[in-house]
BALOBA-1460 file (C-alpha; in Angstrom, 3 decimals):
// residues 102
<rec num="1" residu="x" x="-29.836" y="-9.059" z="8.963"/>
<rec num="2" residu="x" x="-26.257" y="-8.528" z="7.868"/>
<rec num="3" residu="x" x="-23.824" y="-6.416" z="9.674"/>
<rec num="4" residu="x" x="-21.546" y="-4.680" z="7.095"/>
<rec num="5" residu="x" x="-17.934" y="-4.371" z="8.819"/>
<rec num="6" residu="x" x="-16.532" y="-1.031" z="10.029"/>
<rec num="7" residu="x" x="-14.647" y="0.581" z="7.171"/>
<rec num="8" residu="x" x="-12.364" y="2.422" z="9.523"/>
<rec num="9" residu="x" x="-11.383" y="-0.938" z="11.373"/>
<rec num="10" residu="x" x="-10.999" y="-2.750" z="7.974"/>
<rec num="11" residu="x" x="-8.685" y="-0.167" z="6.996"/>
<rec num="12" residu="x" x="-6.635" y="-0.135" z="9.691"/>
<rec num="13" residu="x" x="-6.437" y="-3.725" z="9.961"/>
<rec num="14" residu="x" x="-5.198" y="-3.794" z="6.654"/>
<rec num="15" residu="x" x="-2.422" y="-1.007" z="7.023"/>
<rec num="16" residu="x" x="-1.376" y="-3.159" z="9.935"/>
<rec num="17" residu="x" x="-1.057" y="-6.448" z="7.878"/>
<rec num="18" residu="x" x="0.782" y="-4.225" z="5.105"/>
<rec num="19" residu="x" x="3.098" y="-2.774" z="7.630"/>
<rec num="20" residu="x" x="3.915" y="-6.590" z="8.895"/>
<rec num="21" residu="x" x="4.943" y="-7.518" z="5.522"/>
<rec num="22" residu="x" x="6.746" y="-4.707" z="4.848"/>
<rec num="23" residu="x" x="8.665" y="-4.937" z="8.087"/>
<rec num="24" residu="x" x="9.554" y="-8.514" z="7.107"/>
<rec num="25" residu="x" x="11.221" y="-7.989" z="3.768"/>
<rec num="26" residu="x" x="14.323" y="-6.544" z="5.011"/>
<rec num="27" residu="x" x="16.301" y="-3.473" z="5.684"/>
<rec num="28" residu="x" x="17.965" y="-2.832" z="2.605"/>
<rec num="29" residu="x" x="14.614" y="-2.881" z="0.663"/>
<rec num="30" residu="x" x="13.401" y="0.682" z="-0.347"/>
<rec num="31" residu="x" x="9.791" y="0.139" z="0.939"/>
<rec num="32" residu="x" x="11.545" y="-0.672" z="4.175"/>
<rec num="33" residu="x" x="13.195" y="2.677" z="4.054"/>
<rec num="34" residu="x" x="10.020" y="4.453" z="3.285"/>
<rec num="35" residu="x" x="8.199" y="2.989" z="6.238"/>
<rec num="36" residu="x" x="10.711" y="3.479" z="8.880"/>
<rec num="37" residu="x" x="12.921" y="6.376" z="7.396"/>
<rec num="38" residu="x" x="13.108" y="10.033" z="8.194"/>
<rec num="39" residu="x" x="13.287" y="12.638" z="5.698"/>
<rec num="40" residu="x" x="16.315" y="14.305" z="4.655"/>
<rec num="41" residu="x" x="16.412" y="18.120" z="4.700"/>
<rec num="42" residu="x" x="14.580" y="20.812" z="5.852"/>
<rec num="43" residu="x" x="10.817" y="20.873" z="6.202"/>
<rec num="44" residu="x" x="8.084" y="23.500" z="6.115"/>
<rec num="45" residu="x" x="6.810" y="25.267" z="9.149"/>
<rec num="46" residu="x" x="3.895" y="23.796" z="10.880"/>
<rec num="47" residu="x" x="3.311" y="20.374" z="12.241"/>
<rec num="48" residu="x" x="5.698" y="17.527" z="11.276"/>
<rec num="49" residu="x" x="4.305" y="15.388" z="8.531"/>
<rec num="50" residu="x" x="2.903" y="12.171" z="9.393"/>
<rec num="51" residu="x" x="4.926" y="9.040" z="8.180"/>
<rec num="52" residu="x" x="3.939" y="5.869" z="7.907"/>
<rec num="53" residu="x" x="5.307" y="4.193" z="10.904"/>
<rec num="54" residu="x" x="3.376" y="6.990" z="12.955"/>
<rec num="55" residu="x" x="0.129" y="5.836" z="11.560"/>
<rec num="56" residu="x" x="1.211" y="2.478" z="12.382"/>
<rec num="57" residu="x" x="1.840" y="3.394" z="16.097"/>
<rec num="58" residu="x" x="-1.434" y="5.271" z="16.371"/>
<rec num="59" residu="x" x="-3.471" y="2.379" z="14.911"/>
<rec num="60" residu="x" x="-1.666" y="-0.001" z="17.259"/>
<rec num="61" residu="x" x="-2.271" y="2.346" z="20.291"/>
<rec num="62" residu="x" x="-5.854" y="2.585" z="19.249"/>
<rec num="63" residu="x" x="-6.462" y="-0.940" z="19.828"/>
<rec num="64" residu="x" x="-4.395" y="-1.251" z="22.886"/>
<rec num="65" residu="x" x="-0.930" y="-2.277" z="21.684"/>
<rec num="66" residu="x" x="0.848" y="1.022" z="21.354"/>
<rec num="67" residu="x" x="3.925" y="0.338" z="23.586"/>
<rec num="68" residu="x" x="5.383" y="-2.671" z="21.850"/>
<rec num="69" residu="x" x="8.008" y="-3.576" z="19.442"/>
<rec num="70" residu="x" x="5.888" y="-4.341" z="16.686"/>
<rec num="71" residu="x" x="8.633" y="-4.652" z="13.825"/>
<rec num="72" residu="x" x="10.265" y="-7.612" z="16.218"/>
<rec num="73" residu="x" x="6.625" y="-9.100" z="16.676"/>
<rec num="74" residu="x" x="6.300" y="-9.054" z="12.758"/>
<rec num="75" residu="x" x="9.087" y="-11.760" z="12.656"/>
<rec num="76" residu="x" x="6.833" y="-14.205" z="14.009"/>
<rec num="77" residu="x" x="3.845" y="-14.406" z="11.332"/>
<rec num="78" residu="x" x="1.656" y="-16.631" z="13.702"/>
<rec num="79" residu="x" x="1.465" y="-14.158" z="16.251"/>
<rec num="80" residu="x" x="1.385" y="-11.088" z="13.995"/>
<rec num="81" residu="x" x="-1.445" y="-12.788" z="11.951"/>
<rec num="82" residu="x" x="-3.392" y="-13.315" z="15.288"/>
<rec num="83" residu="x" x="-2.896" y="-9.410" z="16.424"/>
<rec num="84" residu="x" x="-3.869" y="-8.391" z="12.740"/>
<rec num="85" residu="x" x="-7.107" y="-10.424" z="13.018"/>
<rec num="86" residu="x" x="-7.876" y="-9.363" z="16.504"/>
<rec num="87" residu="x" x="-7.491" y="-5.616" z="15.214"/>
<rec num="88" residu="x" x="-9.782" y="-6.173" z="12.462"/>
<rec num="89" residu="x" x="-12.679" y="-8.045" z="14.757"/>
<rec num="90" residu="x" x="-12.513" y="-6.221" z="18.052"/>
<rec num="91" residu="x" x="-13.803" y="-2.665" z="18.989"/>
<rec num="92" residu="x" x="-11.212" y="-0.076" z="19.947"/>
<rec num="93" residu="x" x="-9.085" y="-0.811" z="23.026"/>
<rec num="94" residu="x" x="-10.337" y="-4.421" z="23.728"/>
<rec num="95" residu="x" x="-7.069" y="-6.347" z="22.145"/>
<rec num="96" residu="x" x="-5.211" y="-7.707" z="25.279"/>
<rec num="97" residu="x" x="-1.603" y="-7.179" z="23.914"/>
<rec num="98" residu="x" x="-0.072" y="-9.144" z="26.596"/>
<rec num="99" residu="x" x="-0.751" y="-12.299" z="25.049"/>
<rec num="100" residu="x" x="1.416" y="-11.508" z="21.881"/>
<rec num="101" residu="x" x="4.611" y="-10.393" z="23.860"/>
<rec num="102" residu="x" x="4.956" y="-13.827" z="25.790"/>
């Protein structure tokens, strides 16, 4: 009768929404530096650790918006809000990102 939301889609949508908020706060804030910064120093052997920005790029790529300037897009709240709602509602790969870049 009622369809429950796909929990993975909800998590990705909320993560993208949070990233938009953080991208708008400004470069001088610590949380922004955590989002886009590269760790200093040596890293352990093995694959590189995944950063928050890498997760956001992967989420956007899964919905079909992987190769776009998402940090620049966050400055326009209405378009970003539309993108986030489309990511939460649509199955993977069905969002048309060209309409967000106009």
